C-alpha positions as CSV (number, residue, x, y, z in Angstrom):
1,M,-5.3,-4.5,-2.2
2,A,-2.6,-4.7,-4.9
3,S,-1.0,-7.7,-3.2
4,A,-3.0,-10.0,-5.4
5,E,-1.1,-8.5,-8.3
6,V,2.2,-9.3,-6.6
7,D,1.1,-12.9,-5.9
8,R,0.1,-13.5,-9.5
9,S,3.5,-12.7,-10.9
10,P,5.9,-15.5,-9.9
11,I,8.7,-14.1,-12.0
12,L,8.5,-10.7,-10.3
13,D,11.8,-9.3,-9.2
14,S,12.1,-9.8,-5.4
15,K,13.1,-6.2,-4.9
16,V,10.0,-5.0,-6.7
17,S,7.7,-7.4,-4.8
18,G,9.4,-6.5,-1.5
19,T,9.0,-2.8,-2.3
20,I,5.3,-3.2,-3.1
21,V,4.7,-5.2,0.1
22,S,6.7,-2.6,2.2
23,L,4.7,0.2,0.5
24,Q,1.4,-1.5,1.3
25,E,2.5,-2.1,4.9
26,R,3.5,1.5,5.3
27,F,0.2,2.8,4.1
28,E,-1.7,0.3,6.2
29,A,0.2,1.4,9.3
30,V,-0.7,5.0,8.5
31,R,-4.4,4.1,8.0
32,R,-4.6,2.2,11.2
33,G,-2.8,4.9,13.1
34,E,-5.1,7.7,11.8
35,I,-8.2,5.7,12.6
36,H,-6.8,5.1,16.1
37,R,-5.9,8.8,16.5
38,V,-9.4,10.0,15.7
39,R,-11.3,7.2,17.3
40,G,-12.1,9.4,20.4
41,R,-13.6,12.1,18.3
42,L,-15.8,9.6,16.4
43,C,-17.6,8.8,19.7
44,N,-19.5,5.5,19.8
45,L,-19.8,4.2,16.3
46,S,-22.2,1.4,15.6
47,P,-20.7,-1.8,14.1
48,D,-22.1,-0.7,10.7
49,Q,-20.4,2.7,11.0
50,E,-17.2,1.0,12.0
51,D,-17.4,-1.1,8.9
52,V,-18.0,2.0,6.7
53,V,-14.9,3.7,8.2
54,E,-12.8,0.6,7.6
55,S,-14.1,0.1,4.1
56,L,-13.6,3.8,3.2
57,S,-10.1,4.0,4.5
58,H,-9.1,0.7,2.8
59,S,-10.5,2.0,-0.5
60,I,-8.6,5.2,-0.2
61,I,-5.3,3.4,0.4
62,E,-6.0,1.0,-2.6
63,K,-6.7,3.9,-4.9
64,V,-3.6,5.9,-3.8
65,L,-1.4,2.8,-4.3
66,Q,-2.7,1.9,-7.7
67,A,-0.4,4.1,-9.7
68,P,2.9,3.4,-7.8
69,V,2.2,-0.4,-7.8
70,A,1.4,-0.3,-11.6
71,L,4.6,1.6,-12.3
72,L,6.7,-0.9,-10.3
73,L,5.0,-3.9,-12.0
74,N,5.5,-2.4,-15.4
75,A,9.1,-1.5,-14.7
76,A,9.8,-5.0,-13.5
77,A,8.2,-6.5,-16.6
78,A,10.5,-4.3,-18.7
79,D,13.5,-5.2,-16.5
80,Q,13.9,-1.5,-15.7
81,S,13.0,-1.5,-12.0
82,A,16.2,-0.7,-10.2
83,F,15.9,3.1,-10.3
84,L,12.2,3.1,-9.6
85,V,12.5,0.7,-6.7
86,E,15.2,2.9,-5.2
87,T,13.2,6.1,-5.8
88,V,10.0,4.7,-4.2
89,R,12.0,3.4,-1.2
90,R,13.6,6.8,-0.7
91,I,10.3,8.8,-1.1
92,F,8.4,6.6,1.4
93,N,11.4,5.9,3.7
94,L,11.0,2.1,3.2
95,R,13.5,-0.4,4.6
96,T,15.9,-1.8,2.1
């Protein structure tokens, strides 16, 4: 996921990196929760089918997070992240 981008930037503002990590964790929790919720309707999936569901859901989360993570990283690079960090935290109800 985009966490590799966070790891590669040692100068990254801690609020930005913390927001990115919180955002990734929130989306991962939703992904896992939704898979768990529909597991009964999926019947008995084979291991290969389980892998496909996992891979597909991870890919969706990665794609959805690309734009917000890029915006946060760009704002941090331009030293203009405070407003964006606060906005993202409010929109996604992330801990401060």
